[in-house]
C-alpha atoms as an extended CHARMM CRD file, in Angstrom:
* protein
*
        56  EXT
         1         1  MET       CA             62.6250000000      -40.6600000000      -35.7130000000  PROA      1               0.0000000000
         2         2  ILE       CA             63.3830000000      -44.3350000000      -34.9880000000  PROA      2               0.0000000000
         3         3  GLN       CA             63.8160000000      -43.5510000000      -31.2800000000  PROA      3               0.0000000000
         4         4  SER       CA             60.4150000000      -41.8580000000      -30.9290000000  PROA      4               0.0000000000
         5         5  ARG       CA             58.7430000000      -44.6430000000      -32.8670000000  PROA      5               0.0000000000
         6         6  THR       CA             60.2340000000      -47.2690000000      -30.5430000000  PROA      6               0.0000000000
         7         7  VAL       CA             59.0450000000      -45.3160000000      -27.5170000000  PROA      7               0.0000000000
         8         8  SER       CA             55.5220000000      -45.0300000000      -28.9160000000  PROA      8               0.0000000000
         9         9  ILE       CA             55.4500000000      -48.7760000000      -29.6710000000  PROA      9               0.0000000000
        10        10  CYS       CA             56.5960000000      -49.5230000000      -26.0980000000  PROA      10              0.0000000000
        11        11  ILE       CA             53.8840000000      -47.2530000000      -24.6680000000  PROA      11              0.0000000000
        12        12  PHE       CA             51.2940000000      -48.8590000000      -26.9240000000  PROA      12              0.0000000000
        13        13  PHE       CA             52.2570000000      -52.3920000000      -25.8480000000  PROA      13              0.0000000000
        14        14  SER       CA             52.3400000000      -51.4690000000      -22.1820000000  PROA      14              0.0000000000
        15        15  PHE       CA             48.8430000000      -49.9830000000      -22.5420000000  PROA      15              0.0000000000
        16        16  ILE       CA             47.5830000000      -53.1790000000      -24.2210000000  PROA      16              0.0000000000
        17        17  LEU       CA             49.1180000000      -55.2960000000      -21.4610000000  PROA      17              0.0000000000
        18        18  SER       CA             47.6790000000      -53.1410000000      -18.6900000000  PROA      18              0.0000000000
        19        19  PHE       CA             44.2250000000      -52.8760000000      -20.3070000000  PROA      19              0.0000000000
        20        20  PRO       CA             42.8450000000      -56.2060000000      -18.9430000000  PROA      20              0.0000000000
        21        21  PHE       CA             44.0300000000      -55.2250000000      -15.4650000000  PROA      21              0.0000000000
        22        22  LEU       CA             42.3010000000      -51.8260000000      -15.7360000000  PROA      22              0.0000000000
        23        23  LEU       CA             39.1670000000      -53.5120000000      -17.0170000000  PROA      23              0.0000000000
        24        24  HSD       CA             39.2580000000      -55.9660000000      -14.1140000000  PROA      24              0.0000000000
        25        25  CYS       CA             39.6030000000      -53.0660000000      -11.6450000000  PROA      25              0.0000000000
        26        26  LEU       CA             36.6500000000      -51.2690000000      -13.2180000000  PROA      26              0.0000000000
        27        27  PHE       CA             34.4970000000      -54.3830000000      -13.0830000000  PROA      27              0.0000000000
        28        28  THR       CA             35.4810000000      -54.9920000000       -9.4510000000  PROA      28              0.0000000000
        29        29  VAL       CA             34.5150000000      -51.4380000000       -8.4700000000  PROA      29              0.0000000000
        30        30  PHE       CA             31.2550000000      -51.6900000000      -10.4320000000  PROA      30              0.0000000000
        31        31  TYR       CA             30.4390000000      -55.0630000000       -8.8550000000  PROA      31              0.0000000000
        32        32  ARG       CA             31.0870000000      -53.6860000000       -5.3460000000  PROA      32              0.0000000000
        33        33  ILE       CA             28.8240000000      -50.6790000000       -5.9800000000  PROA      33              0.0000000000
        34        34  VAL       CA             26.0580000000      -52.9330000000       -7.3140000000  PROA      34              0.0000000000
        35        35  PHE       CA             26.5550000000      -55.3320000000       -4.3970000000  PROA      35              0.0000000000
        36        36  PHE       CA             26.3600000000      -52.4260000000       -1.9190000000  PROA      36              0.0000000000
        37        37  PHE       CA             23.0930000000      -51.2080000000       -3.4480000000  PROA      37              0.0000000000
        38        38  LEU       CA             21.6410000000      -54.7130000000       -3.4590000000  PROA      38              0.0000000000
        39        39  VAL       CA             22.5630000000      -55.2650000000        0.1820000000  PROA      39              0.0000000000
        40        40  HSD       CA             21.0190000000      -51.9440000000        1.2560000000  PROA      40              0.0000000000
        41        41  SER       CA             17.9190000000      -52.2460000000       -0.9100000000  PROA      41              0.0000000000
        42        42  PRO       CA             14.4900000000      -53.4820000000        0.2790000000  PROA      42              0.0000000000
        43        43  PHE       CA             14.7640000000      -56.3090000000       -2.2760000000  PROA      43              0.0000000000
        44        44  ILE       CA             17.5240000000      -58.0330000000       -0.2780000000  PROA      44              0.0000000000
        45        45  SER       CA             15.2870000000      -61.0120000000        0.4830000000  PROA      45              0.0000000000
        46        46  PHE       CA             14.6150000000      -61.4190000000       -3.2290000000  PROA      46              0.0000000000
        47        47  PHE       CA             18.2580000000      -61.0280000000       -4.3240000000  PROA      47              0.0000000000
        48        48  LYS       CA             19.9330000000      -62.9030000000       -1.4570000000  PROA      48              0.0000000000
        49        49  PRO       CA             19.7400000000      -66.4030000000       -3.0610000000  PROA      49              0.0000000000
        50        50  LEU       CA             21.1210000000      -64.9370000000       -6.2960000000  PROA      50              0.0000000000
        51        51  ILE       CA             24.0160000000      -63.1970000000       -4.4800000000  PROA      51              0.0000000000
        52        52  THR       CA             24.9580000000      -66.3110000000       -2.5060000000  PROA      52              0.0000000000
        53        53  TYR       CA             24.8140000000      -68.3900000000       -5.6870000000  PROA      53              0.0000000000
        54        54  GLU       CA             27.0220000000      -65.8660000000       -7.5390000000  PROA      54              0.0000000000
        55        55  SER       CA             29.6280000000      -65.7460000000       -4.7480000000  PROA      55              0.0000000000
        56        56  CYS       CA             29.9540000000      -69.5520000000       -4.8250000000  PROA      56              0.0000000000
């Protein structure tokens, strides 16, 4: 009983610690997809100042 509880607590803490990293990965992938669509869209001339400002 104590053993399984310790294991579950360890798994829970490792999940909590890895959660920000997973979130960061998801946001990076999402940002790249959005960036790709912006670059290949006809509105590139409109969004280009915004993109360059964001990257700086």
